[in-house]
C-alpha positions in Angstrom: 9.0 -19.8 -20.0 11.9 -22.2 -19.9 12.4 -26.1 -19.0 14.9 -26.3 -16.7 16.3 -29.1 -14.5 16.5 -28.3 -10.9 18.2 -30.2 -8.0 16.2 -30.6 -4.3 18.4 -29.2 -1.6 16.0 -29.7 0.9 12.2 -30.8 1.6 10.7 -30.7 4.7 7.4 -30.3 6.6 6.0 -27.0 8.0 2.5 -28.4 9.2 1.1 -31.6 9.2 0.2 -31.5 5.1 2.3 -28.7 4.0 5.8 -28.9 3.1 8.9 -26.4 2.1 11.0 -27.5 -0.8 14.2 -25.6 -2.0 16.1 -26.3 -5.1 18.9 -25.1 -6.8 19.0 -24.2 -10.7 18.8 -21.7 -13.1 15.8 -19.1 -12.1 16.8 -16.5 -14.7 13.0 -17.0 -16.4 11.5 -15.7 -13.4 10.6 -12.1 -13.4 7.6 -11.2 -11.2 6.5 -12.4 -7.9 3.5 -14.2 -7.8 4.5 -16.4 -10.9 4.7 -20.3 -10.8 6.3 -23.6 -11.8 5.1 -26.6 -13.7 6.8 -29.8 -12.1 6.9 -33.1 -14.0 6.2 -36.0 -11.9 7.3 -39.8 -12.5 4.3 -41.8 -13.7 2.0 -38.9 -13.9 0.8 -37.4 -17.4 0.2 -33.6 -16.2 2.8 -31.6 -14.5 1.9 -30.0 -11.2 1.7 -26.2 -10.8 3.1 -24.8 -7.9 3.5 -21.1 -6.8 6.6 -19.7 -6.3 7.2 -18.8 -2.5 10.8 -17.3 -3.1 13.8 -17.0 -5.4 17.1 -15.8 -6.3 20.0 -16.5 -8.2 20.1 -20.3 -8.8 17.7 -20.6 -5.8 14.4 -21.4 -5.7 11.6 -22.3 -2.8 8.3 -23.9 -3.1 5.7 -24.5 -0.4 3.0 -27.3 -1.3 0.1 -28.7 0.2 -0.2 -32.7 0.1 -3.8 -33.4 -1.5 -3.0 -35.9 -4.2 -0.8 -38.3 -5.8 1.6 -35.7 -7.3 1.9 -33.9 -3.9 2.4 -37.2 -2.1 5.3 -38.1 -4.3 6.6 -34.5 -3.8 6.7 -35.0 0.1 8.8 -38.2 -0.5 11.4 -36.6 -2.6 15.0 -36.6 -1.2 17.9 -34.0 -1.4 19.8 -34.2 -4.6 16.8 -35.4 -6.5 16.5 -34.0 -10.2 13.2 -32.5 -11.1 12.3 -31.5 -14.7 10.5 -28.2 -14.3 9.0 -25.3 -16.4 9.8 -21.8 -14.9 8.8 -18.7 -15.1 4.9 -19.0 -16.1 2.2 -16.6 -15.7 2.1 -13.0 -15.0 2.6 -12.4 -11.9 2.1 -9.1 -9.7 2.8 -5.9 -10.5 4.9 -3.2 -8.0 3.0 -0.2 -8.7 3.0 3.0 -6.8 1.0 2.4 -4.0 2.7 3.3 -0.4 0.9 1.1 2.0 0.0 -2.3 0.5 -2.1 -4.9 2.3 -1.0 -8.5 1.2 -3.5 -11.3 1.9 -3.0 -14.9 1.9 -4.8 -17.8 2.9 -3.8 -21.1 3.3 -1.5 -22.1 0.5 -2.3 -18.7 -1.1 0.2 -17.7 1.5 3.7 -18.6 -0.1 3.4 -16.2 -3.2 2.9 -13.3 -0.7 6.4 -13.8 0.7 8.7 -12.8 -2.2 6.3 -10.0 -3.2 6.4 -8.6 0.5 10.4 -8.7 0.1 10.3 -6.7 -3.1 7.8 -4.1 -1.8 9.6 -3.8 1.6 12.9 -3.2 -0.1 10.9 -0.3 -1.8 10.6 1.4 1.5 6.7 0.8 1.5 4.8 0.0 4.5 3.7 -3.6 4.2 0.7 -5.1 6.2 0.3 -9.1 6.0 -2.5 -10.9 6.6 -2.5 -14.3 6.8 -5.6 -16.5 7.2 -5.9 -20.5 8.4 -8.4 -22.8 9.9 -6.7 -23.7 13.1 -3.6 -22.9 15.0 -1.9 -26.3 13.9 -2.1 -25.0 10.1 0.0 -21.7 10.5 3.2 -21.3 8.5 5.6 -18.6 8.0 4.3 -16.1 10.2 7.8 -15.6 11.8 9.3 -15.3 8.5 7.0 -12.5 7.3 7.7 -10.8 10.6 11.3 -11.2 10.3 10.9 -9.1 6.9 10.1 -6.3 8.7 6.1 -6.5 7.8 3.3 -5.7 10.0 1.5 -9.3 10.2 -1.7 -10.4 11.4 -3.6 -13.6 11.8 -7.1 -14.9 11.3 -8.2 -18.3 12.3 -11.4 -19.7 11.8 -11.7 -21.2 15.3 -9.8 -18.2 17.0 -7.1 -20.4 18.3 -4.8 -17.7 17.5 -5.1 -14.0 16.5 -8.5 -12.6 14.9 -11.4 -15.2 15.1 -12.8 -15.8 11.8 -11.6 -14.7 8.1 -9.1 -12.4 6.9 -11.6 -9.9 6.3 -12.4 -10.1 10.1 -8.8 -9.5 10.8 -8.8 -6.3 8.4 -11.6 -4.8 9.8 -10.7 -5.6 13.6 -7.4 -4.5 13.3 -8.2 -1.3 11.5 -5.2 -1.9 8.8 -4.9 1.2 6.6 -4.0 0.4 3.0 -3.9 2.1 -0.1 -3.9 -1.3 -2.3 -4.1 -4.8 -1.8 -2.7 -8.2 -3.2 -4.4 -11.4 -2.5 -4.2 -15.2 -2.8 -6.2 -18.1 -1.6 -9.4 -19.9 -1.7 -12.1 -18.3 -3.9 -14.6 -17.6 -1.3 -11.9 -15.8 0.4 -10.9 -13.5 -3.0 -14.7 -13.2 -3.2 -15.1 -11.6 0.5 -12.3 -9.1 -0.4 -13.4 -7.9 -3.5 -17.0 -7.3 -1.9 -15.1 -5.7 1.1 -12.5 -3.6 0.2 -13.0 -0.4 -1.2 -9.2 0.2 -2.7 -7.8 -1.3 -5.7 -6.1 -4.5 -6.0 -4.9 -7.7 -7.9 -6.0 -11.2 -6.8 -4.3 -14.7 -7.7 -6.6 -17.7 -8.6 -6.0 -21.2 -8.7 -7.4 -23.1 -11.6 -7.0 -26.9 -12.6 -4.6 -26.4 -15.5 -3.5 -28.8 -18.5 -0.3 -27.5 -20.3 0.4 -24.3 -17.8 1.6 -22.1 -20.5 -1.6 -21.4 -22.5 -1.9 -24.0 -25.3 -4.7 -26.1 -23.9 -7.0 -23.3 -23.1 -8.4 -25.4 -20.4 -8.0 -22.8 -17.6 -9.6 -19.8 -19.4 -12.3 -17.6 -17.6 -14.2 -14.8 -18.5 -13.1 -10.8 -17.2 -14.4 -7.5 -18.4 -11.6 -7.3 -20.8 -12.5 -10.9 -22.6 -11.3 -14.4 -21.9 -8.1 -14.8 -20.0 -6.1 -18.0 -19.4 -5.3 -18.2 -15.8 -2.0 -19.8 -16.6 -0.9 -17.4 -19.3 -2.2 -13.8 -18.8 -2.9 -14.6 -15.3 -3.2 -16.0 -12.5 -3.0 -12.5 -11.4 -6.0 -10.6 -12.0 -6.8 -7.0 -11.5 -10.2 -6.2 -9.2 -11.6 -4.1 -11.8 -11.3 -6.6 -14.4 -12.7 -9.8 -12.5 -16.4 -11.2 -13.1 -18.0 -13.3 -10.3 
């Protein structure tokens, strides 16, 4: 973890409530897809944890949903604004010896799947991506995943695009063949995947955080291997250690 100053280079809406922010700064503390950052917001005591969508040397991209005061302030930020950010938080996803990984993102659980897909595709793996949204108006980053070279499927609850229903419906309807899965999204989605998929995998959990780096213990949860802090030993947990 490092405390770093970043400068906003762009900040734009992708949908009515979802924004993409690009920043420049030192990203050397980021080691794995699925890690997150913690942003200091003027006038607010707690930092805001946001998953990392993509990164490279001195470049960082995040996608966030406007849901409260902190993200409302973020949506109004202009290019050249400087932000105080804790970088390289959490454990991130592992890159194992699977050949046909399945990546599942629901809503704002989609962003961390992007850099993971890039890494897996760079290793020559056959990547399938399932993105879940409520309606067509909420869809973002479909084309970006397609352009990476992944096989991409959409599920919408109202059936306006792709498979009607949930990500589990899209997986079944499209007969997606995979030998390992990665997922990030609402708790209900993660539980459904846990119950539905027989293969091993990893899930990234969302949890309210205080410090964001393991000191306050406010985000600890029980696992089959003892208590783990979502911000430190998580947010990614392996399927076999999860207790519902």
